N, C-alpha and C positions, 0 to 999 in steps of 0.2 A: 902923827895923827892916827887915831884909832878909827877903824871902819866899823860900821854897824853890822853885827852878825845876826843871822836868823837862826842859829843853832841853839842847843841846850847849854845852859850854864852848868857849872859843876854842882851847884846847889839843886837845880832842877833835876839833874840826872840822878843825884843821890836820893832825892825825894821820890822819884819814879821807881828806882830800884827798891827802895824800902816798901813802897805800896805793893809792888809785884811780889816781893818776898813774903809779905804778910798774907797775900792772897794764896800763894803756893803753900804756905804753912797751914792755913786753914783747910785747904783741899787735901793735903797729905794726911791730916788727922782723920778725915772722914772717908779714907779709902777702905774698902772692905777687907776684912782679915781673911787671908787665903792660906793660913798655916795648917788648917785642917782640911783633909780631902773630903770631897763630897762623894758619898758612896756611888751615886749614879755616874759620876765622872770616872771613878775608879773602875766600875764595871765596863764602861766603854773602853777605857785604856787596856784592860785585860783582853777584851775582844780584838783590839788593834794589835796587841802583841801576838796573838794567835794568827791573825790574818797576815801579819808581816812575816812570820815564820813560814807560812804556807806559800806566799808569793815569792819569797826568796828561794825556797826549795824548787819551785817551778822554774824560776828564772835561771838558777844556777844548774838545774838538773841533778841536784844532789839532795839526799834526805837531810832533814833538820829535826832534832830531838827537842821536845818540850818536856821539862821535868818540874814537878812540884816539890819544893823544899818546905815541908811542913814544919820543921824545927825553926827555921829562920824566916818563915812566911814570905818566901820568894818564888817567883816563876823564872826558871832559867831556860834559855834557848841555846842549844849547842849545835855546832855543825857536825857533819858526819865523822870528823876526826875526834869529836868529843870536846872541842874547845868552846868555851862560852863566847857567844857573840852578842847576847843581850841578857840582862837581868832586870826583872821588875820587882821592886820591893812594895808589897801591899801595905797600905797605910790604914784605911778605914775598913778593910775586909780581912778576914782571916780564913786561911785554907783549912778545910775539915777533912780528916781521914775518912776512908771508906769509898773513895772514888779512884779515878785514874791517878797513878803516881807519875806516869810518863806516857807519852805517845810520840810517834814519829810521823812527820809529814813526809811522804814519799815524793820522789821527783815529779810525779804527775799531779801532786796536790792532795791525793787521798791520804787518810790517816791509817795508822797501823792498828787502831783499836776502836771499838765502839764502847762508849761509856760516858761517865759523868765526872766532872770536877765540881766538888761541893765546897761552898764557902759561906761564911756568915758575915754580912755587912751591916754593922750597927744593929745587931739583933735580928736582922731579917735573913732568911735562908735564900741563897742564890745558887743556881745550878747551871753549869755550862754542859750541855748534852751534845756529844760528838757522834757523827755518823762516819762510817768508813769511806763510803763513796763521796768523792768531791771534797772531802774534808770539811763538810759543813757542820756548823754547830748552831744551837739555839740557846737562848738564855731564858730560864724560868725563874721567876721571883715569887 
């Protein structure tokens, strides 16, 4: 004798999976395209790279070097031995010559140079202006 079951039958389960699959397919088609970097996001990311180098220098009590690679459009962070610890590849911004090529975050968080890192982000000029004391920088757009 067969007992009455309150569960799904195979046909009901397949029908449910088909409906859920169609809904997922429609949702995936309408996801925003994130292949291009938003310049505002990239500017924030660059600021985070600088702040990360500074806090690591303070934490470890060792200087960290930040270099601009104008040829490959990269920002490289190196430890005091010269080994790369972080590389950021710019996508929607381009480094412009005429500013700081490199600077050092000292172990107390100060920078070794006063100056500007200039870049162009989708046609707009952006500058990161560094102070020596406290390693502070401001962004001008």
